[in-house]
C-alpha positions in Angstrom: -23.4 37.6 -7.2 -20.2 39.1 -7.3 -19.7 42.8 -8.1 -17.0 44.1 -10.3 -13.5 44.1 -9.4 -14.1 41.6 -6.3 -12.9 38.1 -6.9 -15.7 35.2 -6.2 -16.7 34.2 -2.8 -15.3 30.5 -3.5 -12.1 32.1 -4.2 -11.9 34.6 -1.2 -12.8 31.5 1.2 -9.8 29.5 -0.1 -7.1 32.1 0.1 -5.8 33.3 3.3 -5.7 37.1 2.5 -7.4 37.7 -1.3 -7.7 41.4 -1.0 -4.0 42.4 -0.5 -3.3 46.2 0.2 -1.0 48.3 -2.2 1.7 50.1 -0.6 0.0 53.4 -0.6 -3.0 52.2 0.8 -1.0 50.7 3.9 0.7 54.2 4.0 -2.6 55.6 4.2 -3.6 53.3 6.7 -0.6 53.8 8.9 -0.9 57.8 8.8 -4.3 57.3 9.8 -3.7 55.1 12.7 -1.1 57.6 13.9 -3.5 60.5 13.8 -6.1 58.6 15.7 -3.8 57.6 18.2 -2.0 61.0 18.6 -5.7 62.5 18.9 -6.7 60.0 21.9 -3.5 60.7 23.8 -3.4 64.4 23.4 -4.2 65.7 27.1 -7.0 68.2 26.1 -9.2 64.8 24.9 -12.6 65.1 25.8 -15.4 63.0 25.9 -16.8 64.1 22.5 -13.6 63.0 20.5 -13.9 59.2 21.9 -17.8 59.2 21.6 -17.3 60.1 17.8 -14.3 57.5 17.1 -16.8 54.8 18.8 -19.9 55.9 17.0 -17.9 55.6 13.6 -16.5 52.1 14.9 -20.4 51.4 15.7 -21.4 52.5 12.2 -18.8 50.8 10.2 -20.3 47.4 10.2 -23.8 48.9 8.7 -21.7 50.5 5.8 -19.6 47.2 5.2 -22.7 45.0 5.2 -24.0 47.2 2.3 -20.7 47.6 0.8 -19.3 43.8 0.6 -22.5 41.6 0.9 -21.1 39.0 3.4 -22.6 35.7 3.3 -23.1 36.2 7.2 -24.3 39.5 7.8 -25.6 38.6 11.5 -22.7 38.7 13.1 -21.4 42.1 11.8 -25.1 43.7 12.9 -24.2 41.9 16.1 -20.7 43.8 16.6 -22.7 47.1 15.6 -25.1 46.9 18.4 -22.1 45.8 21.0 -20.4 48.8 20.0 -23.4 50.9 20.2 -23.9 49.8 23.7 -20.4 50.6 24.6 -20.8 54.0 23.3 -24.2 54.4 25.5 -22.0 53.4 28.4 -19.6 56.0 27.9 -21.8 58.6 27.1 -24.2 58.2 29.6 -21.6 57.0 32.3 -21.8 59.9 34.7 -25.3 61.6 33.6 -27.5 58.1 33.6 -25.3 55.5 35.6 -28.3 53.0 35.4 -28.7 53.3 31.6 -24.5 53.1 31.5 -24.6 49.6 33.6 -27.5 48.0 31.3 -25.9 48.9 28.2 -22.7 48.1 29.2 -24.0 44.5 30.1 -26.1 44.2 26.9 -22.6 44.7 25.1 -21.1 42.1 26.8 -24.1 39.8 26.4 -23.7 40.3 22.6 -20.0 39.8 23.0 -20.9 36.5 24.8 -23.0 35.5 21.9 -20.5 36.2 19.4 -18.3 33.9 21.1 -21.0 31.5 21.2 -20.8 31.3 17.4 -17.4 31.3 16.9 -16.7 28.2 19.2 -19.7 26.4 18.3 -18.3 25.5 14.6 -16.2 22.7 14.7 -15.0 20.3 12.2 -16.3 16.9 12.7 -14.2 13.6 12.5 -14.7 11.1 9.7 -17.6 9.1 10.0 -15.7 5.4 10.0 -13.0 6.7 12.7 -15.3 6.5 15.5 -12.0 6.6 18.4 -11.0 9.9 16.8 -14.7 11.3 17.2 -15.1 10.6 20.6 -11.8 11.8 21.2 -12.6 15.1 19.4 -16.0 14.9 21.2 -14.0 14.8 24.7 -11.7 17.6 24.2 -14.5 19.9 23.2 -16.4 18.8 26.4 -13.5 19.7 28.8 -12.8 22.8 26.9 -16.3 23.9 27.2 -15.9 22.9 31.5 -12.9 25.1 31.7 -14.7 27.8 29.6 -17.7 27.2 32.1 -15.6 27.3 35.3 -13.9 30.7 34.4 -17.5 32.0 33.3 -19.1 30.9 36.4 -16.0 32.2 38.5 -16.3 35.9 36.8 -19.8 35.9 37.1 -20.1 35.1 41.0 -16.8 37.8 41.3 -19.0 40.5 39.5 -22.1 40.0 41.7 -20.1 39.7 44.6 -18.3 43.2 43.3 -21.7 44.9 42.8 -22.6 44.4 46.3 -19.5 46.0 47.6 -20.6 49.5 49.0 -19.1 52.2 47.7 -17.5 50.4 44.4 -17.8 52.1 40.9 -19.9 50.3 38.7 -17.3 49.5 36.2 -15.8 47.1 38.7 -18.6 44.7 38.1 -17.6 44.3 34.4 -14.2 43.6 35.0 -14.0 39.7 35.5 -15.9 39.3 32.5 -13.5 41.5 30.6 -10.5 39.3 31.7 -12.5 36.4 30.8 -13.0 37.5 27.2 -9.5 38.5 26.6 -8.6 34.8 27.6 -11.4 33.6 25.3 -10.0 35.7 22.6 -6.4 34.3 22.9 -7.8 30.7 22.9 -9.8 31.6 19.9 -6.7 32.7 18.0 -4.7 29.9 18.9 -7.0 27.3 18.2 -7.9 28.6 14.3 -5.7 28.1 11.6 -6.8 30.7 9.1 -8.5 33.3 10.5 -7.8 36.0 8.0 -7.1 39.6 8.1 -10.4 41.2 9.2 -10.8 38.6 12.1 -7.2 39.3 13.1 -8.3 42.8 13.4 -11.5 42.3 15.3 -9.8 39.7 17.8 -6.9 42.9 18.5 -9.5 45.2 19.0 -11.7 43.1 21.1 -8.7 42.5 23.2 -8.0 46.2 23.6 -11.5 46.9 24.5 -11.4 44.6 27.3 -7.6 45.6 28.4 -9.2 49.4 28.7 -12.1 48.1 30.6 -10.0 46.4 33.1 -7.7 49.6 33.3 -10.9 51.5 34.3 -12.1 49.2 36.7 -8.4 49.0 38.4 -8.6 53.4 38.5 -12.2 53.7 39.1 -12.4 56.2 36.7 -13.9 55.6 33.0 -12.9 58.3 30.3 -14.5 61.6 32.4 -11.8 63.7 30.7 -8.3 63.8 29.6 -7.0 60.6 30.5 -4.3 59.7 28.1 -3.1 56.3 29.1 -6.7 54.9 29.2 -7.7 56.9 26.0 -5.0 55.6 23.8 -5.9 51.8 24.8 -9.7 52.5 23.7 -9.2 54.9 20.6 -6.7 52.0 19.4 -9.2 49.2 20.2 -12.0 51.3 18.3 -9.7 52.1 15.0 -8.8 48.2 15.3 -12.7 47.5 15.0 -12.8 50.0 12.3 -10.0 48.9 10.3 -11.2 44.8 10.6 -14.9 46.0 9.5 -13.8 48.1 6.6 -11.2 45.6 5.4 -12.7 43.9 2.1 -11.9 40.2 3.7 -14.9 40.8 6.2 -17.0 39.0 3.6 -15.6 35.8 4.4 -14.6 36.3 8.2 -17.3 34.4 9.6 -17.6 32.1 6.9 -17.6 28.4 7.9 -14.7 27.8 5.8 -12.2 29.9 7.9 -13.9 29.0 11.6 -13.8 25.3 11.1 -10.2 25.2 9.9 -8.6 24.0 13.5 -4.7 23.9 14.3 -3.2 21.1 15.4 -4.0 19.2 18.8 -1.1 20.4 20.6 -1.5 24.2 19.4 -5.3 23.9 20.7 -3.8 22.7 23.9 -1.4 25.7 24.0 -4.4 27.6 23.5 -5.7 26.6 27.2 -3.1 28.2 28.9 -4.9 31.3 29.4 -7.8 29.6 30.8 -5.7 28.3 33.5 -4.5 31.6 34.5 -7.7 33.0 34.9 -8.6 32.3 38.2 -5.2 33.5 39.7 -5.6 36.9 37.7 -9.5 37.3 38.9 -8.1 36.8 42.5 -5.5 39.6 41.9 -8.1 41.8 40.3 -10.3 41.4 43.2 -9.0 44.3 45.3 -12.3 44.6 47.5 -12.0 40.8 48.5 -15.5 40.4 47.0 -14.9 36.5 46.9 -13.0 34.4 49.6 -9.7 33.3 48.5 -10.8 29.5 48.6 -13.1 30.4 45.7 -10.5 31.4 43.4 -8.3 28.4 44.8 -11.4 26.0 44.2 -11.7 27.3 40.5 -8.1 27.4 39.5 -7.7 23.6 41.0 -11.1 22.7 38.7 -9.2 24.4 35.9 -5.7 22.8 36.1 -7.5 19.3 36.5 -9.4 19.6 33.3 -6.3 21.2 31.7 -4.1 17.9 32.8 -6.7 15.9 31.6 -7.0 17.4 28.1 -3.0 17.4 27.9 -3.3 13.4 28.9 -5.9 12.9 26.1 -4.0 15.0 23.7 -0.9 12.8 24.4 -2.7 9.6 24.0 -4.2 10.8 20.9 -1.0 11.6 19.4 0.2 8.2 20.6 -2.7 6.7 18.5 -2.0 8.7 15.6 1.7 7.9 15.4 0.4 4.4 15.1 -2.3 4.9 12.5 -2.1 5.8 8.7 -3.5 9.3 8.3 -5.3 8.8 5.0 -6.9 5.4 5.7 -7.0 5.0 9.4 -5.3 1.6 9.4 -2.6 0.6 11.2 0.6 2.0 9.9 4.5 0.6 10.4 4.7 1.0 14.0 1.0 -0.4 14.6 2.0 -3.4 12.6 4.6 -3.8 14.9 2.5 -3.5 18.0 0.0 -6.1 16.1 2.7 -8.4 15.1 3.9 -8.6 18.5 0.5 -9.1 20.1 0.1 -12.1 17.4 3.4 -13.7 18.1 4.2 -12.9 21.6 7.8 -14.2 22.8 6.6 -17.1 25.1 5.2 -18.8 22.0 6.6 -22.2 20.9 9.2 -21.8 18.2 7.7 -24.7 15.8 3.8 -23.5 16.6 1.8 -21.6 13.5 0.4 -18.8 15.0 -0.8 -17.1 11.8 -0.2 -15.7 8.3 1.6 -12.3 7.1 0.5 -11.2 3.4 1.8 -8.3 1.4 -0.5 -6.6 -1.0 0.1 -4.5 -3.7 -2.7 -2.8 -6.2 -2.2 -3.4 -9.7 -1.6 -0.5 -12.1 -2.4 1.9 -9.3 0.1 4.3 -11.0 -2.0 4.5 -13.4 -5.0 5.8 -11.6 -3.0 8.4 -10.4 -1.7 9.5 -13.5 -5.1 9.5 -15.2 -7.5 10.6 -12.8 -5.2 12.5 -10.2 -4.2 11.9 -7.0 -7.2 12.9 -5.2 -9.1 9.9 -6.7 -6.2 7.6 -6.0 -6.3 8.6 -2.4 -10.1 7.8 -2.6 -9.4 4.5 -4.0 -7.0 4.0 -1.2 -9.4 4.7 1.4 -12.0 2.3 -0.3 -9.5 -0.5 -1.0 -8.9 -0.2 2.9 -12.7 -0.2 3.9 -13.0 -3.6 1.6 -9.9 -5.1 3.1 -11.3 -4.5 6.7 -14.7 -5.9 5.9 -13.3 -8.9 4.3 -11.0 -9.7 7.1 -13.3 -8.9 9.8 -12.3 -10.0 13.3 -10.0 -12.6 12.2 -7.1 -10.3 11.6 -5.6 -6.8 11.3 -5.1 -5.0 7.9 -2.5 -2.2 7.7 -0.9 0.2 5.4 2.8 0.3 5.0 2.8 3.0 2.2 1.7 3.7 -1.2 -0.8 1.5 -2.4 0.8 -1.6 -0.4 -1.1 -3.1 2.5 -0.2 -5.9 5.2 -2.3 -8.4 6.2 -2.0 -10.1 9.9 -4.4 -13.3 10.0 -4.8 -15.3 12.6 -5.2 -19.1 12.8 -8.6 -20.2 11.1 -8.7 -17.0 9.3 -9.8 -17.0 5.4 -7.2 -17.9 2.9 -5.6 -14.7 1.6 -7.0 -15.4 -1.9 -10.5 -15.6 -0.4 -10.1 -12.4 1.1 -8.8 -10.7 -2.1 -11.7 -12.2 -4.0 -14.2 -11.1 -1.8 -12.9 -7.5 -1.2 -12.3 -7.0 -5.0 -15.3 -8.9 -6.4 -17.0 -5.8 -7.4 -15.7 -2.7 -8.9 -15.2 0.5 -6.8 -17.6 3.4 -7.3 -15.7 6.7 -7.3 -17.1 9.9 -8.4 -19.0 8.8 -11.0 -16.1 6.1 -12.3 -16.2 2.7 -11.5 -12.8 1.4 -10.8 -11.9 -2.8 -11.2 -9.6 -3.1 -8.7 -7.0 -6.1 -9.0 -4.6 -6.8 -6.2 -1.2 -9.3 -6.2 -0.2 -10.9 -2.9 2.5 -12.7 -1.2 2.3 -14.4 2.1 4.3 -16.6 4.5 3.2 -18.4 7.7 4.5 -17.1 10.9 5.5 -19.3 14.0 6.9 -18.6 16.9 10.2 -18.2 16.0 9.1 -15.3 13.1 10.5 -12.0 13.1 8.6 -9.4 11.6 11.6 -8.0 9.0 12.3 -11.2 7.7 8.8 -12.2 7.4 8.0 -8.8 5.5 11.1 -9.9 3.3 9.8 -13.4 2.5 6.2 -12.1 1.6 7.7 -9.3 -0.6 9.8 -12.1 -2.6 6.1 -13.9 -2.7 4.7 -10.7 -3.8 7.5 -10.0 -6.7 6.4 -13.9 -7.8 2.9 -13.0 -8.2 3.5 -9.7 -10.2 6.1 -11.6 -12.5 3.3 -14.5 -13.0 -0.2 -13.8 -13.8 -1.1 -10.8 -11.6 -4.2 -10.5 -9.5 -3.4 -13.6 -7.3 -1.7 -14.6 -4.1 1.4 -16.7 -4.1 3.0 -18.4 -1.1 6.7 -17.9 0.0 9.1 -20.7 -1.2 12.8 -20.4 -0.7 13.3 -21.0 -4.3 11.5 -17.9 -5.1 14.0 -16.0 -3.7 16.9 -16.8 -5.7 14.5 -15.9 -8.9 13.6 -12.6 -7.1 17.4 -11.5 -6.6 18.0 -12.5 -10.0 15.4 -10.4 -11.4 16.2 -7.3 -9.1 20.0 -7.8 -10.1 18.9 -7.7 -13.6 16.8 -4.9 -13.0 19.9 -2.8 -11.5 22.1 -3.8 -14.6 19.5 -2.7 -16.9 18.9 0.9 -14.9 23.0 1.3 -15.8 22.5 0.1 -19.1 19.9 3.0 -20.0 22.0 5.3 -17.9 24.9 4.6 -20.6 27.1 2.6 -18.1 29.5 0.7 -20.5 30.1 -1.8 -17.6 26.0 -2.8 -18.2 27.1 -4.2 -21.6 24.9 -3.0 -24.7 21.8 -3.2 -26.8 21.9 -4.4 -30.6 19.5 -5.1 -33.0 18.7 -8.6 -35.1 16.6 -8.1 -38.0 14.1 -10.8 -39.2 13.0 -10.9 -43.2 9.2 -10.4 -43.8 8.4 -12.0 -47.1 5.4 -11.7 -49.5 3.5 -14.8 -50.6 3.3 -16.8 -52.5 6.4 -15.5 -54.6 8.5 -15.6 -51.1 10.8 -12.3 -52.0 11.7 -10.2 -48.8 10.1 -6.9 -48.6 11.1 -5.7 -45.4 12.5 -6.7 -41.7 11.5 -6.7 -38.4 13.7 -5.2 -35.7 14.2 -7.4 -32.6 16.6 -6.2 -29.7 18.9 -7.9 -28.0 21.0 -7.1 -24.8 24.9 -8.3 -24.5 24.8 -8.8 -20.8 28.7 -8.8 -19.5 27.7 -11.9 -17.5 24.7 -13.4 -18.7 25.5 -13.5 -22.5 23.1 -12.5 -25.0 19.9 -12.2 -23.8 16.2 -11.7 -25.4 13.5 -9.1 -25.1 11.2 -11.8 -23.3 14.0 -11.8 -20.3 14.5 -8.1 -19.9 11.7 -6.0 -21.4 8.9 -7.2 -18.9 11.5 -5.8 -16.0 12.1 -2.5 -18.3 8.2 -2.1 -18.2 8.1 -2.4 -14.6 10.5 -0.4 -13.6 9.9 2.4 -16.0 12.7 2.1 -18.6 11.0 0.6 -21.6 10.0 4.0 -23.0 13.7 4.8 -23.4 14.7 1.3 -24.7 11.8 1.5 -27.4 13.2 4.8 -28.3 16.8 3.8 -29.1 15.3 0.8 -30.9 13.4 3.3 -33.4 16.3 5.5 -33.6 18.8 2.8 -34.5 16.3 0.8 -36.7 15.6 3.7 -39.0 19.0 4.6 -39.1 20.0 1.2 -40.3 17.5 0.9 -42.9 18.9 3.9 -44.8 21.9 1.6 -45.5 20.2 -1.5 -46.4 20.5 -3.0 -49.9 16.8 -2.7 -50.9 15.8 1.0 -50.8 11.9 -0.5 -50.8 12.6 -2.6 -47.7 10.3 -1.7 -44.7 11.4 -1.9 -41.0 9.1 -2.6 -38.3 9.7 -1.6 -34.8 7.7 -2.7 -31.7 6.0 -0.6 -29.3 5.8 -1.7 -25.5 3.0 -0.2 -23.0 5.1 2.5 -22.1 5.7 4.0 -25.0 1.7 3.6 -25.8 0.9 6.0 -23.3 3.7 8.3 -23.5 2.2 11.9 -24.5 5.2 12.3 -27.0 4.9 9.2 -29.1 4.1 11.5 -32.5 6.9 13.6 -31.9 9.7 11.0 -31.1 8.7 9.3 -34.2 8.8 12.4 -36.6 11.6 13.5 -35.0 13.6 10.2 -35.6 12.4 10.3 -39.2 13.7 13.6 -39.9 16.9 12.9 -38.2 18.0 9.9 -39.9 16.2 10.6 -43.4 14.1 7.3 -43.5 10.6 8.2 -45.4 7.7 7.3 -43.5 6.3 5.0 -45.7 9.0 2.6 -44.8 8.5 2.6 -41.2 6.0 0.0 -39.5 5.0 0.2 -35.9 3.9 -2.9 -34.5 1.6 -2.8 -31.3 0.3 -5.9 -29.1 -2.5 -6.1 -26.8 -1.5 -4.8 -23.3 -3.1 -5.8 -20.2 -5.0 -2.8 -18.6 -3.6 -0.6 -21.4 -5.9 2.5 -21.1 -8.7 2.6 -23.8 -7.1 6.1 -25.7 -3.5 5.3 -25.4 -1.5 6.2 -28.3 -5.2 6.7 -30.4 -4.3 10.4 -31.4 -0.6 9.9 -32.1 -1.1 6.7 -34.0 -4.0 8.6 -36.5 -1.6 11.5 -36.8 1.5 9.2 -37.6 -0.8 7.0 -39.9 -1.5 10.1 -41.9 2.1 11.0 -42.6 2.5 7.6 -44.0 3.7 5.2 -41.2 2.3 1.9 -41.6 0.6 0.3 -38.2 1.0 -3.4 -37.6 -1.3 -5.3 -35.1 1.2 -7.9 -33.5 0.0 -11.4 -32.1 -3.2 -11.0 -33.4 -5.8 -13.6 -32.4 -4.7 -14.5 -28.8 -6.2 -11.7 -26.7 -9.7 -10.9 -26.1 -9.9 -7.4 -27.1 -7.9 -7.4 -30.4 -10.9 -6.8 -32.5 -11.6 -3.5 -30.3 -8.1 -2.5 -31.3 -8.9 -3.0 -34.9 -11.6 -0.1 -34.3 -9.3 1.9 -32.2 -6.4 2.3 -34.2 -5.4 2.7 -38.1 -4.2 -0.9 -38.6 -2.5 -1.8 -42.1 -0.9 -5.3 -41.3 -2.8 -8.3 -39.2 0.2 -10.3 -37.9 -1.5 -13.6 -36.8 0.2 -15.5 -33.8 1.8 -18.9 -34.7 -1.0 -20.3 -32.5 -3.4 -19.8 -35.4 -1.0 -20.6 -38.1 0.5 -23.8 -37.2 -0.2 -27.1 -39.2 -3.2 -27.9 -36.9 -4.9 -24.6 -37.5 -8.4 -24.7 -38.8 -9.0 -23.6 -42.5 -12.1 -22.1 -41.8 -10.6 -19.9 -39.1 -7.6 -18.7 -41.2 -10.1 -18.1 -44.1 -12.3 -16.0 -42.2 -9.5 -14.0 -40.5 -8.3 -13.4 -44.2 -11.8 -12.4 -45.0 -11.9 -9.7 -42.1 -8.9 -8.2 -43.0 -9.9 -8.0 -47.0 -13.1 -6.0 -45.6 -10.7 -3.6 -43.7 -8.4 -3.2 -45.9 -5.4 -4.7 -44.3 -2.8 -7.0 -45.1 -2.3 -10.4 -43.5 1.1 -11.7 -42.2 1.6 -15.0 -40.7 4.1 -15.5 -38.0 5.7 -18.8 -37.3 6.2 -20.3 -40.6 8.8 -23.1 -40.2 8.0 -25.6 -43.2 7.5 -25.2 -47.0 4.0 -27.2 -46.5 2.8 -24.3 -44.2 3.9 -21.6 -46.5 2.4 -23.4 -49.6 -1.0 -23.7 -47.4 -1.1 -20.3 -45.9 -0.6 -18.8 -49.3 -3.3 -20.8 -50.8 -5.8 -19.4 -48.4 -5.1 -15.7 -49.1 -2.2 -14.9 -46.4 -0.3 -12.0 -47.9 3.0 -12.5 -46.4 5.0 -14.2 -43.8 7.9 -14.5 -40.9 9.6 -17.5 -39.6 12.9 -19.7 -39.5 11.6 -20.7 -43.0 13.0 -17.7 -44.7 15.6 -16.5 -42.2 16.3 -16.4 -38.6 17.3 -12.9 -37.0 20.6 -11.7 -38.0 22.7 -8.6 -37.4 22.6 -5.7 -39.8 25.4 -6.3 -41.8 24.2 -9.9 -42.7 20.9 -8.5 -44.3 22.6 -8.4 -47.9 22.8 -12.1 -47.9 18.9 -12.3 -47.7 17.8 -13.8 -51.2 14.2 -14.9 -52.5 13.8 -18.9 -51.2 11.9 -20.9 -54.0 9.4 -23.2 -53.1 10.9 -26.6 -51.7 14.0 -25.3 -50.7 15.2 -25.8 -46.8 16.0 -22.8 -44.7 19.5 -22.5 -43.8 20.6 -23.4 -39.9 
C-alpha cells in the first residue's frame, strides 16, 4: 500500500528520478556534506568521530526500510550488516586484531553476495530468437570467466600476503578491495537506469574500497588523525548515508532497474577495468607475495577473454545490422545477402533460379490508428512468424520496412498465393482480439540475369496492380502493368498538387443529376457529382481519381470541397425546396470531425439542414463505429442520409441498423428490366417497414419507370430524367411526362 505523498510503486519503477529534490533540500544536503567532510579532514579527528559516522551509515538502512517499505528489503539489510562489520573492524582494529580481521572478512563476503544479486538478473532474449539467446549466454559466461579469473588472482594474492611475516592484516584485503572497485565500475557501465539511490551507493562503495587500498599501502587503518584517509572514508560513509535515505531506495534493487542493460558496446567497455586488474594487483603486491608470472598469466587470460568477447560483440553487431529489430527477420541488408546467395554471378542468365515477391498488408494503417502502434507492432511480429512458417526451408522472409515484406523463394517452392493462403487462413489473436489479416502481393520470376533493384521495382509494379484490383491476391508482373502503374502514380502526383491548390493541376467541378419523384416525375432534388478537368487528360470521372485519392489520403479534402461547393450552389437553385445529395467516401466516414465539418458548412452557406442529404456506400473494411455518432447527430439536426448502391454488398442490411438511413438507393443491378418483381416488392416492403424512402438508380426507359412506380418505388434517377449537368443548366429541368423521350 502506498503511503500518502508517495507515487505508486509502478510509477516509481518507470521513472528515472521519481523523487526530485527541491533546491532547498539540495542546499541543505550540500551544507551537511561540507560539514561532515570538514569534520573528517580536521587534524584532531579521532576514531570516535569516524565510528559515529560509520554507525549512522550502518543504522540508516534500518530506518529507510521502515520509512519507505522497499519491495526488496533484503539487500538493504545486507548493506547494514556490511557496514556494521566494517564498523567493528575499525573499532577493534588495534585492541582485538582477530575480531577486526574476522569482521572485515565478513563485510567483504556480504559485499560479494550483493554483487552476486546485482549481476544475477539479466534480461533474457526473445524465445523465437535462439541465436541472440545463445550470443547473450556466451557473453555472460565470458564475463563471468573474467570475473572468476580476477577474483581467483585476488584470493591467491590475499592468502599469500597474509603469510608474509610482519605484514599488516589490512594488506590481505587490499586485492579484494581493488576487485570490488573494478566490479562496481563494470556494473555502472552495464546498467542503463541505476537511479539516484543506487548511484550514491556505488560511489560510496568505490570510496570505501579506495580507502582500504590506501590503508593497505600505508599500513595504518584510522589510528588517529590521518586527514587524507579519514576524508575518503567519511566521504564514502556520507554517500552510503545519502543513498540509503534517498526515497529512491524503494526501487533501487527492483528487477525493473537491475535488468535494464546498456547497449552491447557499452557493456563491452565495462570490461576494461577487469583487464587492468591483474596489472594493478601486481603493482599493489609490494611484498612480492606472488610471482610476477602469476599476474602475467592472469592478465593474458583476461585479455584473451576480453578479445573474444569483443569479437563476439562485433559479430553480433554485424548480425543485427542485417536483421530487423522488431521481427527478427532479415532487413534490406539481409535481403541483399540472401539474393546474392540465390542468384550467384556464375548462374546462366536464362536459367530461372527462383521468385521474388513483395507483400503489403491491406488496411494496416487502420490497426495502428484504432488500436495503437504497440498492437500494430505485435501484429507485424505475428505476421512475420506466420510467413516464416508458411515459407519454411524453401525460401527467405525479409521485412523491408513498415508493413511490407519480401519473399525470396527457391525453385520448387510453393506458389506465392498458396503461401498467403496458408499464412493468413486463420485470424491472428492478439490481446483478446482477433485480427483477420489480408495481404496483397506482387511477384516476379528471377533468372541469372536478375538484379535486386530491378526485381523489386517489377514486383512493386505487380503489387500496385493487386492493390488497384481485388485486394488480398498475388499478381505476377507483366510489362503492361508498368505503364498502368506509372500512369496511376502520375495521376496521384497531379492529385496532390490539385488538393494543394496548384492551378496547373486543373480544377474540380460539380455536375448535378436530377432526382425525381415517381410517378409524377417532378424534380425534387439533385445529386452532386464531382469531375476533374485535367490539363492533359481532359474531364475525368470520379471513378478514375477518387480511388487514387482514397489510397493516398486526399479523399477527405475532396469530399469537403464538394460539400461546401454543393451547399453554396444549392442556395441559388430555381426551386428553394430542392435537396442536394453529397457522397461521403471512406476517409470522410472515419474522420472524427465529420459532424463539425458539415455543421460549419451549413452555417457558412446558409443552407437549411433539411435540404442536405449525405450518401454513404458500403466500404470494404470500414470500422463498425465509423461515422455512427456523427451521422446520428446530423440526423437529429435534420440532415438526410441515403444508403447508395443498396443490393450490391453483403453488409448493407447491417448499415440499416447502424446508421439513421432515410433513403434507400437501389443499385441499377436491382432495378433493370430483368429485375425480379418479387425482389423489388420485398425491398419496397422492407423500406416501408423501416420508414425509409426508396429511390431507384439507372432508370433509362419509360417502361422501366412505369414498372418501378407500379411496384411502389418513391423516386428515381437516371438518363431518362437527365444526365449530370453544370449548375447553370439546372433551370432547364422540367417534369418529364410519361411517354416523352429524354434529351441526348
